[in-house]
BAPANU-88045 format. One record per residue: residue in one letter; y, z, x of N, C-alpha, C in turn. Coordinates in steps of 0.001 Angstrom, whole numbers, plus 500000, padded with zeros to 6 digits. Atoms other than C-alpha are relative to their C-alpha. Example, Ala and Ser with C-alpha at 12.3 -4.5 7.8 and 13.67 -1.06 7.14 Angstrom:
! residues 2
PT r   n_yy   n_zz   n_xx  ca_yy  ca_zz  ca_xx   c_yy   c_zz   c_xx
PT a 498810 500000 500890 495500 507800 512300 501200 500000 500900
PT s 498810 499940 499180 498940 507140 513670 501090 500730 499230
END
This chain:
! residues 224
PT r   n_yy   n_zz   n_xx  ca_yy  ca_zz  ca_xx   c_yy   c_zz   c_xx
PT m 500869 500739 498957 564443 496662 487342 499972 498621 499647
PT s 499953 501442 500242 564692 492868 487674 498466 499602 499745
PT e 501271 500567 500365 561838 490695 486310 499206 499728 501316
PT e 500700 500463 498718 561049 489386 489829 499346 501224 500752
PT k 500482 498788 499288 560716 492947 491252 498786 500520 499241
PT i 501055 499554 500746 558363 493786 488423 498765 499159 500239
PT i 501192 500893 499703 556158 490766 489075 499454 500273 501444
PT n 500414 499698 498763 555986 491605 492750 499291 501299 500061
PT n 500660 498695 499941 555015 495294 492024 498665 499753 499244
PT n 501330 500200 500755 552295 494000 489596 499102 499227 500981
PT n 500841 500737 499138 551077 491526 492239 499463 500980 501127
PT a 500381 498924 498995 550893 494496 494731 498982 500828 499467
PT i 501038 499248 500536 548918 496502 492367 498725 499340 499947
PT v 501240 500921 500075 546465 493709 491783 499304 500054 501393
PT w 500589 500197 498634 545997 493224 495504 499423 501246 500499
PT v 500438 498670 499530 545671 496908 496336 498657 500460 499352
PT i 501036 499716 500812 543235 497612 493621 498648 499074 500210
PT s 501052 500889 499517 541144 494442 494442 499424 500238 501338
PT i 500388 499710 498616 541041 495292 498094 499031 501325 500005
PT a 500818 498677 500159 539816 498857 497175 498702 499798 499440
PT a 501146 500251 500822 537300 497523 494791 498938 499389 500963
PT f 500884 500777 499218 535820 495078 497305 499484 500951 501176
PT a 500381 499081 498990 535814 497806 500005 498932 501017 499510
PT l 500996 499062 500463 533885 500289 497804 498862 499285 499696
PT c 501154 500749 500326 531540 497607 496720 499241 499701 501303
PT g 500563 500206 498604 530809 496677 500403 499322 501190 500595
PT f 500532 498649 499424 530352 500336 501408 498647 500415 499201
PT v 501191 499687 500740 527830 500983 498512 498869 499075 500344
PT v 501123 500975 499764 525814 497742 499185 499565 500392 501413
PT f 500455 499781 498647 525587 498444 502949 499270 501222 500117
PT e 500735 498847 499942 524594 502008 502431 498647 499932 499347
PT s 501202 500235 500852 521912 500977 499856 499130 499213 500839
PT l 501050 500807 499093 520369 498292 502242 499678 500813 501184
PT d 500313 499162 498840 520524 500693 505112 498975 500920 499551
PT a 501035 499072 500504 518624 503264 503019 498770 499443 499727
PT v 501294 500693 500200 516036 500849 501794 499335 499516 501194
PT s 500792 500329 498822 515318 499585 505219 499334 501147 500870
PT k 500516 498797 499415 514435 503188 506227 498842 500638 499207
PT l 501017 499450 500933 512099 503771 503298 498658 499201 500232
PT p 501361 500676 499844 508280 502908 503583 499739 499106 498692
PT p 500228 500942 501151 507009 500234 501171 499398 500689 498752
PT t 500684 499161 501147 505206 502972 499105 501170 500579 499129
PT e 498892 499377 500798 508595 504474 497815 500632 498850 499078
PT f 499539 501074 500791 508859 501700 495182 501153 500292 499171
PT e 499021 499613 501130 510849 503631 492628 501392 500197 500659
PT i 498885 499842 499346 513464 504601 495188 500692 498830 500496
PT r 499513 501373 499548 513863 501080 496658 500561 499275 498833
PT r 499619 500630 501161 514206 499755 493130 501406 500472 499503
PT l 498758 499335 500442 516876 502365 492323 501237 499479 500894
PT y 498983 500462 499138 518926 501327 495424 500388 498573 499768
PT f 499900 501269 500288 518482 497716 494595 500992 499808 498744
PT a 499334 499989 501265 519764 498203 490948 501390 500442 500176
PT s 498618 499493 499802 522841 500276 492078 500723 498941 500745
PT s 499178 501035 499284 523922 497582 494465 500496 498903 499194
PT i 499709 501137 500993 523767 494819 491838 501093 500602 499007
PT l 499066 499680 501017 525555 496966 489308 501360 500285 500646
PT t 498633 499730 499208 528235 498062 491965 500751 498574 500122
PT v 499275 501315 499909 528990 494290 492654 500549 499504 498737
PT l 499526 500495 501266 529238 493421 488960 501141 500789 499471
PT a 498808 499021 500360 531501 496553 488228 501154 499678 500830
PT s 498851 500206 499262 533699 495688 491121 500654 498508 499513
PT i 499488 501256 500430 534108 492006 489875 500706 500223 498675
PT w 499244 499911 501281 534869 493231 486251 501231 500979 500205
PT l 498752 499195 499793 537312 495903 487572 501157 499087 500497
PT i 498963 500921 499484 539228 493129 489495 500559 499058 498713
PT g 499601 500762 501119 539243 491037 486297 500984 500801 499077
PT l 499182 499078 500881 540645 494037 484198 501344 500118 500612
PT v 498686 499812 499334 543390 494663 486858 500823 498642 499807
PT a 499297 501275 500209 544252 490886 486688 500570 499816 498536
PT c 499688 499991 501331 544274 491206 482958 501337 500854 499639
PT v 498857 499041 500439 546759 494115 482776 501167 499759 500817
PT w 498797 500091 499154 548971 493480 485840 500190 498643 500430
PT g 499788 501335 499516 548498 489835 486362 501177 499134 499369
PT p 498847 500808 500434 551058 486994 485697 499882 499679 498553
PT q 500032 500408 501407 552056 486032 482222 500227 498684 499950
PT p 499725 501448 500160 552261 482514 480885 501413 499724 500230
PT a 498526 500274 499656 555337 480864 482094 500940 499735 498696
PT d 499237 500275 501122 556432 479725 478739 499895 501165 498988
PT g 500156 498766 500777 555553 483161 477231 499213 499701 498673
PT k 500953 500276 501166 552977 481573 474803 498651 500018 500477
PT g 501349 500135 499589 549280 481668 474850 499561 501231 500740
PT e 500646 498969 499251 546859 483864 476773 500415 500030 501412
PT a 499817 499961 498548 547673 485099 480287 498796 499614 500711
PT p 501190 500403 499217 545383 483583 482950 499097 501300 500369
PT g 500823 498819 499666 544317 487145 483850 499106 500457 498804
PT k 500609 499705 501251 543343 487760 480231 498649 499113 499766
PT q 501133 501045 500200 541251 484519 480084 498976 500277 501051
PT a 501164 499755 499053 539413 485457 483333 499331 501239 499659
PT f 500662 498698 500285 538767 488923 482124 498923 499752 498871
PT d 500880 500371 501142 537264 487661 478824 498764 499309 500410
PT t 501161 500802 499557 535054 485149 480669 498984 500883 500926
PT l 500688 499078 499178 534036 487900 483155 499065 500967 499111
PT t 500681 499095 500968 533077 490277 480195 498890 499286 499349
PT k 500949 500686 500809 531083 487621 478491 498828 499663 501019
PT t 501101 500355 498932 529147 486809 481806 499360 501079 500460
PT i 500563 498872 499370 528739 490220 483230 498993 500846 499128
PT t 500821 499290 500969 527349 491822 480051 498581 499715 500047
PT p 501359 500238 499994 524086 489956 480009 499366 500177 501412
PT l 500587 499828 498598 523714 490128 483892 499578 501592 500109
PT i 500225 498522 499977 523933 494054 483531 498647 500252 499105
PT t 501215 499711 500768 521318 493911 480720 498797 499465 500821
PT m 501140 500381 499217 519044 491821 483029 499563 501038 501038
PT v 500353 498958 498922 519303 494411 485805 499350 501210 499451
PT l 500742 498942 500592 518483 497224 483492 498620 499815 499403
PT v 501360 500345 500363 515472 495372 482032 499147 500002 501272
PT f 500733 500084 498637 514361 494718 485679 499649 501327 500433
PT y 500311 498760 499368 514675 498303 486641 499040 500824 499058
PT f 500896 498994 500878 512903 499931 483485 498648 499266 499730
PT t 501193 500606 500262 510230 497305 483091 499000 499582 501009
PT l 500836 500442 498774 508991 496206 486588 499131 501037 500381
PT s 500916 499070 499598 505829 497953 487449 499765 499919 501464
PT p 500214 500011 498562 505079 499009 491020 498752 499168 500411
PT p 501126 500833 499705 502830 496617 492915 498644 500747 500286
PT s 501337 499383 499648 499142 497345 493033 499653 499906 501402
PT p 500384 500053 498595 497801 498278 496358 498928 498822 500235
PT p 500956 501108 499745 495901 495267 497892 498649 500498 500147
PT k 501311 499579 499726 492228 495393 497843 499561 499612 501490
PT p 500194 500496 498688 490864 495476 501267 498987 498907 500140
PT s 500850 501184 499922 489327 492152 502319 498972 500436 500943
PT e 501238 499824 499157 486159 491872 504222 500538 500178 501487
PT e 499544 500032 498541 488288 491418 507450 500652 501314 500137
PT t 499447 498766 499768 490190 494670 506823 499139 501206 499731
PT q 500835 498776 500214 487226 496846 505944 499668 500636 501287
PT q 500383 499223 498778 486184 499484 508438 498782 499265 500567
PT a 501064 500560 499168 483860 498053 511076 498493 500713 499499
PT f 501369 499665 500284 480154 498285 510057 499353 500710 501218
PT q 500591 499341 498900 478510 500942 512271 498997 501181 499612
PT a 500766 499067 500400 475784 503503 512151 499877 501126 501141
PT n 500014 498874 498990 475607 506936 513908 498454 500072 500671
PT e 501141 499844 499334 472811 507907 516258 498934 500799 499221
PT i 501091 499329 500789 469405 509180 514816 499958 501434 500513
PT k 500129 498519 499742 469153 512959 514583 498663 500317 499503
PT i 501309 499433 500447 465770 514705 514442 500181 501532 500304
PT d 499898 498592 499850 465602 518438 513861 499158 500682 500948
PT n 500920 499482 499092 462604 518907 515980 499355 498796 500802
PT e 500412 501151 499326 462077 516535 518797 498733 500176 500883
PT t 501394 499742 499207 458854 518161 520224 499125 500692 498924
PT p 500742 499320 501122 456863 518781 516912 498499 500208 500486
PT n 501518 499943 500028 453182 519870 516607 499414 499112 499046
PT k 500695 500767 500966 450654 517976 514869 499950 500787 498661
PT g 499945 499381 501373 450941 518508 511049 501442 500631 499747
PT d 498518 499634 500285 454715 519548 511374 500664 498894 499194
PT t 499158 501013 500620 457219 518030 509155 501422 500022 500603
PT i 498865 499990 499436 460290 516724 510776 501075 499308 499100
PT l 498958 500585 500732 463754 515729 509326 500787 498966 500843
PT i 499325 500971 499296 465146 512429 510444 501223 499591 499141
PT s 498807 500271 500684 468809 511814 509584 501038 499063 500724
PT s 498937 500858 499389 471753 509374 510276 500974 499693 498969
PT s 498954 500364 500987 474772 508020 508559 500631 498590 500358
PT v 499478 501314 499728 476472 504701 508157 501563 500004 499673
PT l 498586 499942 500073 480190 503985 508363 500393 498499 499767
PT g 499547 501354 500096 482193 500914 507199 499177 498990 499223
PT g 500858 501021 500661 480766 497707 505910 500192 500125 498485
PT k 499950 500036 501488 480039 497294 502179 498681 500694 499407
PT a 501128 499251 500567 477888 499758 500241 499520 499139 498787
PT p 500977 499161 499417 475211 500059 499179 499406 499467 501209
PT y 500798 500313 498794 473111 500152 502345 498538 499967 499812
PT s 501449 499924 500048 469594 499442 502886 499462 500198 501477
PT y 500656 499562 498683 467377 500794 505721 498582 500028 499993
PT t 501404 499959 499476 464021 500708 507410 499885 500872 501001
PT l 500332 499037 498929 462715 503609 509317 498420 499673 500424
PT s 501313 500315 499452 459728 502617 511487 499556 500683 501073
PT f 500523 499209 498963 457574 504235 513993 498893 499260 500840
PT s 500921 500614 499215 455571 503056 517025 499613 501009 501128
PT p 501060 500850 500514 452854 503070 518017 499504 500392 498570
PT k 500543 499587 501385 451297 502816 514526 498420 499864 500058
PT d 501460 500211 500188 447597 503139 513624 499698 500289 498477
PT d 500360 499822 501288 445693 503542 510461 500426 501171 499321
PT v 499606 498724 500672 446709 507147 510033 501363 500245 500536
PT g 498849 499897 499395 450010 506682 511779 501182 500257 498953
PT l 498836 499783 500787 453510 507274 510381 500418 498704 499234
PT p 499882 501352 500840 454637 504884 507549 501360 499519 500395
PT t 498747 500714 500036 457503 502432 507482 500703 500073 498609
PT r 499438 499776 501340 460021 503251 504831 501122 499048 499802
PT g 498885 500784 500362 462352 500802 503136 500793 500531 498807
PT k 499402 499335 501089 465036 502378 501001 501513 499684 499960
PT k 498504 500197 500229 468626 502191 499812 500830 501323 500035
PT s 498964 498999 500001 471682 504403 500387 501253 499619 499464
PT e 498821 500228 500581 474614 504441 498114 501261 500385 500826
PT d 498798 499311 499468 476961 506653 500154 499904 499828 501545
PT g 500054 500077 498554 475631 505908 503689 499135 501059 500725
PT n 500778 498865 499457 473736 509068 504223 498502 499666 500044
PT i 501378 500285 499714 470218 508721 505581 499235 501398 500259
PT n 500820 498867 499706 467645 511649 505339 498588 499846 499639
PT e 501381 500171 500233 463967 511385 505578 499085 501161 500641
PT s 500871 499014 499645 461336 514021 505805 498597 499278 500303
PT v 501165 500766 499689 458127 512715 507708 499041 501127 500652
PT k 501159 499164 499380 454832 514693 508523 499332 499389 501090
PT i 500844 500535 498901 453286 514289 511838 498545 500048 499709
PT p 501421 499976 500365 449593 513319 511261 499299 500978 500925
PT p 500794 498978 499263 447111 515982 512420 499188 499308 500998
PT t 501006 500777 499220 445063 513208 514146 500808 499536 501292
PT y 499367 500453 498807 447745 512441 516727 499577 500891 501269
PT e 500350 499323 498695 446860 513280 520295 501160 500768 500570
PT p 499020 499343 499346 448840 515883 522290 500710 499098 500970
PT n 499028 500640 498992 451837 514691 524437 500193 498457 499586
PT k 499868 501375 500407 451806 511353 522420 501558 499890 499627
PT e 498614 500325 500284 455303 509742 522311 500049 499063 498809
PT i 499602 500691 501201 456543 508364 519105 501520 499330 499966
PT t 498699 500617 500082 459427 505834 518991 500498 499858 498542
PT v 499482 500130 501360 461568 506150 515886 501147 498948 499956
PT t 499057 501111 500082 463464 502976 514934 500704 500014 498632
PT l 499220 500065 501343 466283 502932 512202 500615 498537 500029
PT e 499357 501342 500145 467368 499454 511029 500949 500116 498741
PT v 499182 499898 501147 470376 499437 508731 500770 498619 499559
PT k 499244 501146 500381 471988 496675 506762 501031 500379 498797
PT d 499147 499864 501094 475001 496493 504458 500033 499008 498904
PT s 499991 501043 501010 475669 494424 501282 500528 498629 500248
PT s 499461 501392 499551 477517 491753 502994 499244 499247 501009
PT d 500764 500734 499217 474676 490668 504885 500328 499817 501469
PT k 499717 500062 498582 476023 491372 508210 498720 500273 500884
PT k 501005 499840 499100 473901 491639 511290 499516 501368 499923
PT p 500370 498622 500224 471623 494745 510973 500208 500859 501217
PT i 499837 499130 498886 472176 497659 513221 498716 500876 500245
PT k 501272 499209 499693 469297 499315 515133 500408 501182 500876
PT k 499888 498779 499266 469086 502843 516414 498540 500457 500306
PT v 501311 499624 499425 466135 504161 518466 499997 501415 500617
PT k 500051 498658 499478 465030 507594 519431 498465 500383 500173
PT t 501449 499656 499722 461754 508948 520990 499801 501576 499916
PT i 500345 498683 500182 460018 512195 520125 498670 500131 500626
PT k 501318 499827 499241 456894 513795 521788 499284 501173 499305
PT v 500829 499189 500789 454089 515415 519889 499340 501082 501126
PT k 500494 499118 498869 453226 518695 521822 498471 500329 499821
PT g 501431 499733 500131 449673 519362 520424 499645 500447 498558
END
């Protein structure tokens, strides 16, 4: 086989393997990016794995092309010194090795991002449920349970439970705190209350961010 034919065959090998390497590299990178685009942001480990595999595939393809050029590439015209393909391969080896190390360090040392703390704007809206009373038509001397609950805003919550009309022996006003937003108060109806007297129960709630207080009102009627 003539020297010219051998050179042509070597050039063909270099081109075929180079094109195959680029095609494989492009396919892997495209599939990785497509898979990452379909993953939720919470899948940090899988996204990082696809990213690292794409980078390593690109580096491996470049190194493979350098190896092919080293083995089947043209030789020096004067037959002395290193072939251009060998020089290119040595340069790639020296360059790609630290790059691969950087990718591996990135993969094994990068921690997943911490979930952002909800800002005041992203917190659930501050709101209070309606007042619930277990007995809305109590007798004098009965004990009633008044309850409600608070949602959103910033805990702990403070609340005031007041009653109207008030007199010297009327129902008290209570100022308390709730850590979890649940409000439960037991109140005894004074025995001095007149029959059929209406009592207005007012609940005023505030959260720790000093937002505008929320008021809830309910009326009960003393039977006798």
